[in-house]
C-alpha positions in Angstrom: 1.9 0.8 55.6 2.3 2.6 51.8 5.1 0.0 51.4 3.0 -2.7 52.3 0.9 -2.3 49.2 3.7 -1.3 46.9 4.7 -4.9 46.0 1.2 -6.1 45.4 0.5 -3.1 43.4 3.6 -3.3 41.3 2.5 -7.2 40.4 -0.9 -5.9 39.8 0.2 -3.2 37.2 3.1 -5.6 35.7 0.4 -8.1 35.2 -1.8 -5.8 33.6 0.7 -4.9 31.2 2.1 -8.1 30.1 -1.6 -9.5 29.2 -1.9 -9.3 25.8 -5.2 -10.6 24.1 -4.6 -13.9 22.1 -5.0 -12.9 18.4 -6.9 -15.6 16.9 -6.6 -16.3 13.3 -8.8 -14.8 10.8 -11.8 -16.8 10.0 -11.4 -19.4 7.4 -14.2 -18.5 4.8 -15.7 -21.1 2.4 -15.9 -19.3 -0.7 -15.9 -20.3 -4.2 -14.1 -16.8 -5.3 -10.7 -17.1 -6.8 -8.1 -14.9 -6.6 -7.1 -15.0 -10.1 -9.2 -15.5 -13.0 -7.7 -18.2 -15.4 -8.4 -19.0 -18.6 -10.1 -22.3 -17.7 -12.6 -20.6 -15.3 -14.9 -20.1 -18.3 -14.9 -23.6 -19.7 -17.3 -25.2 -16.8 -19.5 -23.7 -13.8 -18.7 -25.3 -10.5 -22.1 -26.6 -8.7 -21.3 -23.1 -6.5 -21.3 -20.9 -9.0 -24.5 -22.9 -10.6 -26.2 -21.5 -7.7 -25.7 -17.8 -8.6 -25.7 -18.4 -12.3 -27.5 -15.2 -13.6 -28.6 -14.4 -17.4 -29.4 -10.6 -18.0 -30.4 -9.7 -21.8 -30.0 -6.2 -21.0 -26.3 -6.3 -20.2 -23.4 -7.5 -22.6 -22.3 -10.6 -20.6 -23.2 -13.8 -21.5 -23.5 -14.7 -17.7 -22.5 -13.7 -14.6 -21.8 -15.9 -11.2 -21.2 -14.9 -7.6 -22.6 -12.4 -5.3 -22.4 -8.7 -4.8 -19.1 -7.3 -4.8 -17.6 -10.7 -6.1 -19.3 -11.2 -9.6 -17.3 -13.2 -12.3 -18.7 -12.0 -15.4 -18.4 -14.0 -18.9 -17.9 -12.3 -22.1 -17.9 -12.7 -26.0 -15.1 -10.5 -27.4 -13.9 -9.6 -30.6 -11.3 -7.2 -31.9 -7.7 -7.1 -33.6 -4.5 -8.0 -33.0 -0.8 -5.9 -33.0 -1.0 -6.9 -37.0 -4.4 -5.4 -37.5 -6.0 -9.2 -38.0 -9.5 -9.8 -36.5 -9.9 -11.9 -33.5 -12.7 -13.3 -31.5 -12.9 -15.1 -28.3 -14.4 -15.7 -24.6 -13.3 -14.2 -21.3 -14.2 -14.1 -17.9 -13.5 -10.6 -15.9 -13.8 -10.3 -12.2 -13.2 -6.4 -11.0 -10.9 -4.9 -13.6 -8.9 -8.1 -14.6 -9.8 -11.4 -16.2 -8.7 -14.4 -18.6 -9.9 -16.3 -21.2 -9.3 -17.7 -25.2 -9.2 -16.4 -28.2 -10.0 -18.5 -31.2 -8.3 -18.9 -34.5 -8.9 -20.8 -37.9 -5.4 -21.6 -38.7 -3.9 -21.9 -35.3 -4.7 -23.3 -32.1 -6.8 -21.4 -29.3 -4.5 -18.7 -27.4 -5.0 -18.1 -23.9 -4.9 -14.5 -22.9 -5.1 -12.3 -19.8 -7.5 -9.3 -20.1 -8.1 -6.1 -18.5 -10.8 -3.2 -18.9 -9.3 -0.1 -20.1 -12.6 1.8 -20.9 -16.3 1.0 -21.1 -16.4 -2.1 -23.1 -13.0 -2.3 -23.8 -10.4 -4.5 -23.0 -6.7 -4.8 -23.6 -5.2 -8.4 -23.8 -1.7 -10.1 -24.0 -1.1 -13.8 -24.7 1.7 -15.8 -23.3 4.1 -14.8 -26.2 3.4 -11.1 -25.4 1.3 -10.2 -28.5 -1.5 -7.5 -27.6 -5.0 -7.5 -28.7 -7.4 -4.5 -28.5 -11.0 -6.1 -27.7 -14.4 -5.3 -26.9 -17.4 -7.0 -25.4 -19.4 -8.2 -27.8 
């Protein structure tokens, strides 16, 4: 009588073991957050960003967009290049990294990538490898 139940029991066990929960793809989240900040981000504010546009006169940033955990800040910056010349510009930062431009009287605007290195202090580099020490203005 025990052998009578062995085959159905074996089939049941194999069926349970072989059943695998189908993994569904991760949900697509509609968001205006970008993975990487580019220097063009500071030029315009999208309609989605405009919904969360915020100015706070008590902080150094010019404005902020986004939601908690995903804020993108816009700063005016000033500092010096690796030759000791004064520079100034504008950047967008999300988290520790960002990008923007430095403005010059004698040459075209320079695109930079920036990173926080301390409170209010940034290190930036342009496409030619020139380094800039900046502070949020």
